[in-house]
Residue frames as a rotation matrix with the C-alpha (Angstrom) as fourth column:
UNK 1
0.302 -0.901 0.312 -11.45
-0.845 -0.101 0.525 11.74
-0.441 -0.422 -0.792 28.22
UNK 2
0.102 -0.223 0.969 -11.48
0.095 0.972 0.214 8.15
-0.990 0.070 0.120 26.93
UNK 3
0.844 0.281 0.456 -12.11
0.467 0.031 -0.884 9.32
-0.262 0.959 -0.105 23.39
UNK 4
0.791 -0.603 -0.104 -9.18
-0.612 -0.776 -0.152 11.70
0.011 0.184 -0.983 23.62
UNK 5
-0.004 -0.800 0.600 -6.85
-0.621 0.472 0.626 8.88
-0.784 -0.370 -0.499 24.72
UNK 6
0.289 0.218 0.932 -8.22
0.445 0.831 -0.333 6.60
-0.847 0.511 0.143 22.03
UNK 7
0.998 0.068 -0.004 -7.73
0.033 -0.538 -0.842 9.31
-0.059 0.840 -0.539 19.39
UNK 8
0.417 -0.909 -0.007 -4.10
-0.878 -0.405 0.254 9.78
-0.234 -0.100 -0.967 20.43
UNK 9
-0.135 -0.430 0.893 -3.47
-0.211 0.893 0.398 6.02
-0.968 -0.134 -0.211 20.33
UNK 10
0.565 0.425 0.707 -5.12
0.558 0.434 -0.707 5.68
-0.607 0.795 0.008 16.90
UNK 11
0.953 -0.256 -0.161 -3.29
-0.301 -0.753 -0.586 8.67
0.029 0.607 -0.794 15.48
UNK 12
0.150 -0.950 0.275 0.02
-0.845 0.021 0.534 7.34
-0.513 -0.313 -0.800 16.84
UNK 13
-0.010 -0.094 0.995 -0.61
0.179 0.979 0.095 3.91
-0.984 0.180 0.007 15.33
UNK 14
0.893 0.353 0.280 -1.48
0.344 -0.135 -0.929 5.52
-0.290 0.926 -0.242 11.98
UNK 15
0.702 -0.691 -0.169 1.79
-0.712 -0.681 -0.171 7.48
0.003 0.241 -0.971 11.99
UNK 16
-0.101 -0.766 0.635 3.84
-0.620 0.548 0.562 4.48
-0.778 -0.337 -0.530 13.08
UNK 17
0.283 0.272 0.920 2.24
0.437 0.817 -0.376 2.24
-0.854 0.508 0.112 10.40
UNK 18
0.997 0.079 0.027 2.75
0.063 -0.487 -0.871 4.91
-0.055 0.870 -0.490 7.71
UNK 19
0.403 -0.915 0.000 6.39
-0.880 -0.387 0.277 5.31
-0.253 -0.112 -0.961 8.79
UNK 20
-0.147 -0.410 0.900 6.98
-0.179 0.906 0.384 1.55
-0.973 -0.105 -0.206 8.60
UNK 21
0.690 0.471 0.549 5.35
0.465 0.293 -0.836 1.56
-0.554 0.832 -0.017 5.18
UNK 22
0.908 -0.378 -0.182 7.69
-0.413 -0.730 -0.545 4.31
0.073 0.570 -0.818 3.93
UNK 23
0.077 -0.929 0.361 10.75
-0.823 0.145 0.549 2.62
-0.562 -0.340 -0.754 5.42
UNK 24
0.044 -0.017 0.999 9.85
0.195 0.981 0.009 -0.65
-0.980 0.195 0.046 3.70
UNK 25
0.920 0.273 0.281 9.34
0.328 -0.146 -0.933 1.07
-0.214 0.951 -0.223 0.36
UNK 26
0.751 -0.655 -0.078 12.61
-0.645 -0.704 -0.298 2.96
0.140 0.274 -0.952 0.63
UNK 27
-0.389 -0.915 0.105 14.69
-0.905 0.358 -0.229 0.13
0.172 -0.184 -0.968 2.11
UNK 28
0.530 0.734 -0.425 13.09
-0.672 0.669 0.317 -3.30
0.517 0.118 0.848 1.46
UNK 29
0.157 -0.544 -0.824 16.01
0.197 0.835 -0.513 -5.20
0.968 -0.082 0.238 3.00
UNK 30
-0.101 -0.223 0.970 15.69
-0.765 -0.606 -0.219 -3.65
0.636 -0.763 -0.110 6.45
UNK 31
0.833 0.434 0.344 14.50
-0.553 0.630 0.545 -6.90
0.019 -0.644 0.765 8.00
UNK 32
0.753 -0.616 -0.231 17.56
0.477 0.753 -0.453 -8.79
0.453 0.231 0.861 6.77
UNK 33
-0.054 -0.841 0.539 19.89
0.062 -0.541 -0.838 -5.99
0.997 -0.012 0.081 7.82
UNK 34
0.009 0.103 0.995 18.47
-0.877 -0.476 0.058 -5.54
0.480 -0.873 0.086 11.34
UNK 35
0.638 0.375 0.673 17.61
-0.704 0.638 0.313 -9.12
-0.312 -0.673 0.671 12.30
UNK 36
-0.392 -0.918 -0.063 20.19
-0.850 0.335 0.406 -10.94
-0.352 0.213 -0.912 10.19
UNK 37
-0.421 0.341 0.841 17.67
0.257 0.934 -0.250 -13.41
-0.870 0.111 -0.481 8.75
UNK 38
-0.791 0.217 -0.572 16.13
-0.610 -0.361 0.705 -13.81
-0.053 0.907 0.418 5.31
UNK 39
-0.441 0.645 0.625 12.70
-0.215 0.600 -0.771 -15.35
-0.872 -0.474 -0.126 6.01
UNK 40
0.650 0.751 -0.114 11.46
-0.286 0.103 -0.953 -15.12
-0.704 0.652 0.282 2.40
UNK 41
0.107 -0.746 0.657 14.78
0.573 0.586 0.572 -16.28
-0.812 0.316 0.490 0.88
UNK 42
-0.713 -0.595 -0.370 15.11
0.159 -0.651 0.742 -13.15
-0.683 0.470 0.559 -1.26
UNK 43
-0.567 0.512 0.645 11.81
0.815 0.232 0.532 -13.33
0.122 0.827 -0.549 -3.16
UNK 44
-0.938 0.086 0.335 10.37
-0.096 -0.995 -0.014 -10.17
0.332 -0.045 0.942 -1.58
UNK 45
-0.160 0.955 -0.249 7.11
0.378 0.292 0.879 -11.74
0.912 0.047 -0.408 -0.41
UNK 46
-0.084 0.092 -0.992 7.67
0.995 -0.051 -0.089 -10.66
-0.058 -0.995 -0.087 3.22
UNK 47
-0.902 -0.278 -0.331 8.23
0.263 -0.961 0.089 -7.07
-0.343 -0.007 0.939 2.10
UNK 48
-0.688 0.719 0.097 4.97
-0.115 -0.241 0.964 -7.15
0.716 0.652 0.249 0.13
UNK 49
0.041 0.701 -0.712 3.16
0.768 0.434 0.471 -8.54
0.639 -0.566 -0.520 3.14
UNK 50
-0.419 -0.269 -0.867 4.60
0.814 -0.534 -0.228 -5.80
-0.402 -0.802 0.443 5.38
UNK 51
-0.998 0.056 0.030 3.58
-0.033 -0.860 0.510 -3.16
0.054 0.508 0.860 2.83
UNK 52
-0.377 0.921 -0.096 0.04
0.152 0.164 0.975 -4.50
0.913 0.353 -0.202 2.66
UNK 53
0.114 0.407 -0.906 -0.45
0.930 0.276 0.241 -4.86
0.348 -0.871 -0.347 6.41
UNK 54
-0.581 -0.383 -0.718 1.09
0.674 -0.721 -0.161 -1.49
-0.456 -0.577 0.677 7.27
UNK 55
-0.928 0.318 0.194 -0.94
-0.094 -0.703 0.704 0.32
0.360 0.635 0.683 4.58
UNK 56
-0.060 0.963 -0.264 -4.18
0.337 0.269 0.902 -1.26
0.940 -0.035 -0.341 5.86
UNK 57
0.001 0.006 -1.000 -3.27
0.999 0.033 0.002 -0.51
0.033 -0.999 -0.006 9.48
UNK 58
-0.889 -0.367 -0.275 -2.36
0.371 -0.928 0.039 3.11
-0.269 -0.068 0.961 8.66
UNK 59
-0.706 0.678 0.207 -5.62
-0.140 -0.420 0.897 3.66
0.695 0.604 0.391 6.75
UNK 60
0.095 0.791 -0.605 -7.76
0.571 0.455 0.684 1.95
0.816 -0.410 -0.408 9.38
UNK 61
-0.189 -0.228 -0.955 -6.18
0.965 -0.224 -0.138 3.75
-0.183 -0.948 0.262 12.33
UNK 62
-0.982 -0.187 -0.007 -6.38
0.179 -0.950 0.256 7.08
-0.055 0.251 0.967 10.50
UNK 63
-0.421 0.900 0.115 -10.06
-0.001 -0.127 0.992 6.58
0.907 0.417 0.054 9.78
UNK 64
0.247 0.476 -0.844 -10.78
0.838 0.332 0.433 5.62
0.486 -0.814 -0.317 13.41
UNK 65
-0.547 -0.521 -0.655 -8.76
0.772 -0.616 -0.155 8.62
-0.323 -0.591 0.740 14.63
UNK 66
-0.914 0.270 0.304 -10.73
-0.026 -0.785 0.620 10.89
0.406 0.558 0.724 12.27
UNK 67
0.010 0.971 -0.239 -14.01
0.317 0.224 0.922 9.53
0.948 -0.085 -0.306 13.63
UNK 68
0.165 -0.006 -0.986 -12.88
0.985 0.054 0.164 10.12
0.052 -0.999 0.015 17.21
UNK 69
-0.858 -0.500 -0.122 -11.61
0.496 -0.866 0.061 13.58
-0.136 -0.008 0.991 16.32
UNK 70
-0.623 0.698 0.354 -14.99
-0.070 -0.500 0.863 14.49
0.779 0.513 0.360 14.85
UNK 71
0.277 0.735 -0.619 -16.81
0.608 0.365 0.705 13.04
0.744 -0.572 -0.346 17.86
UNK 72
-0.295 -0.489 -0.821 -14.59
0.941 -0.298 -0.160 15.05
-0.166 -0.819 0.548 20.23
UNK 73
-0.993 -0.118 0.024 -15.34
0.120 -0.961 0.249 18.25
-0.006 0.250 0.968 18.36
UNK 74
-0.305 0.950 0.069 -19.07
0.105 -0.039 0.994 17.50
0.946 0.311 -0.088 18.11
UNK 75
0.322 0.420 -0.849 -19.34
0.866 0.233 0.443 17.07
0.383 -0.877 -0.288 21.87
UNK 76
-0.567 -0.597 -0.567 -17.17
0.756 -0.650 -0.072 20.16
-0.326 -0.469 0.821 22.46
UNK 77
-0.960 0.236 0.152 -19.50
-0.106 -0.807 0.580 22.17
0.260 0.541 0.800 20.22
UNK 78
-0.528 0.800 0.285 -22.59
-0.538 -0.056 -0.841 20.83
-0.657 -0.597 0.460 21.91
UNK 79
-0.362 0.346 0.865 -23.43
0.459 0.875 -0.158 18.39
-0.811 0.340 -0.476 19.12
UNK 80
0.596 0.609 -0.524 -24.24
-0.122 -0.577 -0.808 21.10
-0.794 0.545 -0.269 16.61
UNK 81
-0.635 -0.772 -0.021 -23.16
-0.092 0.048 0.995 20.32
-0.767 0.633 -0.102 13.08
């Protein structure tokens, strides 16, 4: 049961991170538009940081979700694989 909950959380975080990655690629000025501030003064460094962090989070969460998915199915199949 705990693994199932953890899988759902990890899969959700992977999707959310991937979505934020795509939004930042498609619309790099979303931070300025939504929050009304320009923390990197137009040089794009914040956008690159967001891209890097969200890509790493998406990959990491997807890999953890995959591991939990496999563990769930291994225990459901009686450990045979």
